N, C-alpha and C positions, 0 to 999 in steps of 0.2 A: 776540599773544594775543587782542587785541580784534578784529583782522582775521579770525582763525579763527572767533570767535563770530559776527561779522557774516555770514560765508559760511554757517555752519550755520543761522542764522536765516532767510536767504533761501532756502536749500534746503528748510527745513521749511515755509515759506509756499508754495513751489511744490508740495511734496508734498501739503499740505492742499488746495490748489486743484485738484489733479489727482484727489484722492479724493472731492471734493465735486462730484457731478454737476450740481447746480443752479448752483453758481458757475462750473463749466466750461462750461455751456450758455449762461449769461447774459453772461459776459464777452466771448466772441468776437462775439456777435450785435450788441453795441453798436459794434464797430469794423469789422465787415465791410461794405464798401460795397455798395449795391444796384444791380441792373441789371434791364433788361427783355429778355425773350427772345421771338423771333418764334414764332408758332404752329407753323410748319412744323418749326423746330428743336426745339421742345418735344415735338411728336409723334414726331419721329424718335428723340430721345434719352430720351423718357419723362420729361420734366422737368415740374415743377409749381412753383407759387408757394411760396416758403419754402425751397426746396432751396438748398444751398450747393455751388457749382461752382468749378472752378479754370480760369482763362484764362491763356494765355501767347501772346506774340507770335512765338515760335519753334516750329518743327515738333516739336522734341525735347521740348518741355514745360518747358525750364529757365526759371527766374525766373517760375514761375507764381504767380498771385495768386488769393486766394479772394474770391468775390463771392456775394452772396445774391440770389436771384431774387425781385424785388418783384412781378412780374406778367407776364402773357402778352399780347402785342399782335398785331394783324393788320397785316402790312406793307401799305403803300400799293401798289395794283396798278400795275405798270409793264409796258406792252406790249413794251418793249425787252428785258425779261428773261423773256419767256414761254418756258416749258420748263425753266427753272432754278429749283430750290427756294430761296427766300430764307432761308437759315440765318443769321440776323442777330442781333446783340446790341446793345442801346442802353445806354449808360452815361454818367455825368456826365463833362464835359470834363476835369476834373483827373484822374479815374481813367483816362481814355483816354490822356492825355498821359503819366501815370506808367507805363502798361503798354507804350506804344509808343515812348517816348523812348529815343534811342540813348544809351549810357553816355557818349559823348563830347560830348553836347549838354547844355548847362547848362539848368537849369529856367528857363523864361521866354524862352528863345531859340529856341523852335520856330517853324517857318515854315508858312504855309498857302497854298493855291492859290485859294481862293474862299470866300466867305461868302454867306449868304442874309439879306436884310433885309426884315422885314415892316413896312409902313407903316400908320399909323393910318387914313389915308385913301388908298384905292387910286387915287383920281383924281390924286394928286400924284406918281405913279410916273414920268411923263415928265420932270417938272421936277426930281425927285430925281436921275434918271439924268444929265441935262444938268449939274446942279450938281456931281455927283461927278466926272464926266469933265473938267470945267473946273478943279476945285480940286486934283485928285490926278493929276498926270502919271504915266504908267506903269500906272495902274489903269484897267481897262475895266469900266464898269457897263452892264448890259443888263437888260431886263425878263425875268422868268422865262417870260412868255407871249409873248415876241417871236417874230414869224413872218418875221423879216428873212432868215433862211436859206431861200431859195427852193428850194434843192437838198436840203433836209432829208429825212430818211427818211419822215416822215409826209406831207410835201407830195408826194413822189413817189408814195406809196401812194394819196393822195387823188386825184391826177390819173389814176392807173392805174384806180381804181374808176370815175371819171367816164367814161373812155374805154370801159370795159366796159359801163357803163350805157347810153351813147349807142349803141353797136353793138347792144346787146340790144333797145333800143327800136325802132331802125330795122328790125332783122330781124323783130321781133314785129309791126310795122306792116305789113310786106309780107305776112306770113303771115295777118294779120287781114283785110287787103283781099282776098286770094285766097279765104279762107274765106267772107267776106261775099258775094262775087260768086257763089259756089256756092249759098249760101242764098237769095240774092235771085233767082237764076235758077230755083230751084224754085218760086217764087211768081209767076212771070211771068203765068200765067193769071189769078190773082186780081187782079193789077195791070191786066191787059188788060180785065177785066170792069169795073173801076172807071173806066178810061178810056172805055169804051163807054157807060156810063150817064151820062157827062157831067162827072165830077169833073176839075177842072183839074190840071195837073202840079204846080203850087205846093201845092195842098191835099194831094196824095199825098206830096210831099216833106216837108211839115210833119208828116204822120202818121208817115212813116218816121223823121224826125229825133227825134220824141218817143219812138218805140219804141226807137231806138238809144240815146237818153239813159237810158231806164229799164234797158235791158239792161246798158249800160256801168256805170251806177251800182250795179246789183245785183252785177256782177262785181267792182267796186272794193270794195264792202262785204264781199263774201265773202273777197277777198284780205286785207283788213285784219283780219278776224276770224281768218283762218288764221295771219297773221303774229303777232298778239297771243297766240294760243293756243300757237304753237310757240316764242315768245320765251323763256318760262321754261324749257322743256325743253332748248333749245339752250344757254342759259347754264348750267344746272345740269350738263349733260353735260360741257361743256368746262371748267367750274370744277372738277369732279371729276377730269377727265382731267389737268389741269395744276396742280391744287391751288393755286388762286388765287381771289381775289375779283374779278378783272377781269370787266367786263361786255362780252360779245362781241356781243350783239344788243340794240339799244334802239330800239323803235318809238316815236319821239317824236311830238308833235303836228305838228311841222314836216315830218317824214317822211310822216306820214299825209296831211297837206294836199297835199304835192307829188305823192304817188302818185295821189290823187283828181283833182288838177288836170291831170295828164297822161293818166290812163286814161279819164276820162269824155269830154272833148272828142275824144280820139283815136278812141275807139270809135264815137261818134256821127258823126264826120267820115268814118270808113271806111264806115259804113253808107250815108250819103248819097252818097259818091263811087261806091260800087258800084251804087247804084240809079239814078244819073243816066244812065248809059249805056243802061240798059234803058228808062227813061222817055222817051227820045228816039225810040223806035220808036212806030209807030202801034198803036192798040188791036187792030186785026184781025191784025196780025203777031204780037202777044203771045198771043192766044187760040188761034191755029191750032196744030194738032198736027203 
């Protein structure tokens, strides 16, 4: 008799909680764990902060668990995943283990393949790596920014870009010298008159060098302005195309300095080299038609 009364009391409490919308809304919210959802996933599924979703580790949706979206985050850009939308969810480790743990695996017996360790002082990274490798046999510690893998993807891409840049500079130099020879040949009468009035070859070469430096400097400045102006357009287009925050073009101070350092001396040298062959002729041969 007492057992029947207890069951009726529990059923009555459940019915009251179900009929009370305030109690029904507040009780689950205190127990539902919170997660973070990537911006791409939120845009695709039209999710927003505060929504309650169900996540499951199986494709059929069995054993799904409820989670509340605490916020939307922008995933860290990864060039290796370019072209694939990062539909990701971040959750607390106990919730992740509870969602993905196999029924045959006891709690606390899960295995991991790697962990990330953040040091208070980044300068101690090498010492920390040596200490871990010496103290823990079977565990391999490496720096996250290690470039030991010379055959890595980005190393190969960097060398490929360097080879393309070298070939481009050599081809551009040949074209620049040919174009400069044509321009200098058109001014042979002016140079011949300067030779006839007594100006030495060194003086004329100095004038040509200064002129070449000015023209090369103006060309380098125009190229930098064009690069800076198109940098934002290129990044916005490809970020829209691949739906990512990855930076595709970055004109840094180092890149700008290297460009000027290559362009200005190369342009001036091409001008002097093209003019030297002409200045070796006599003034009379230069001015005759």
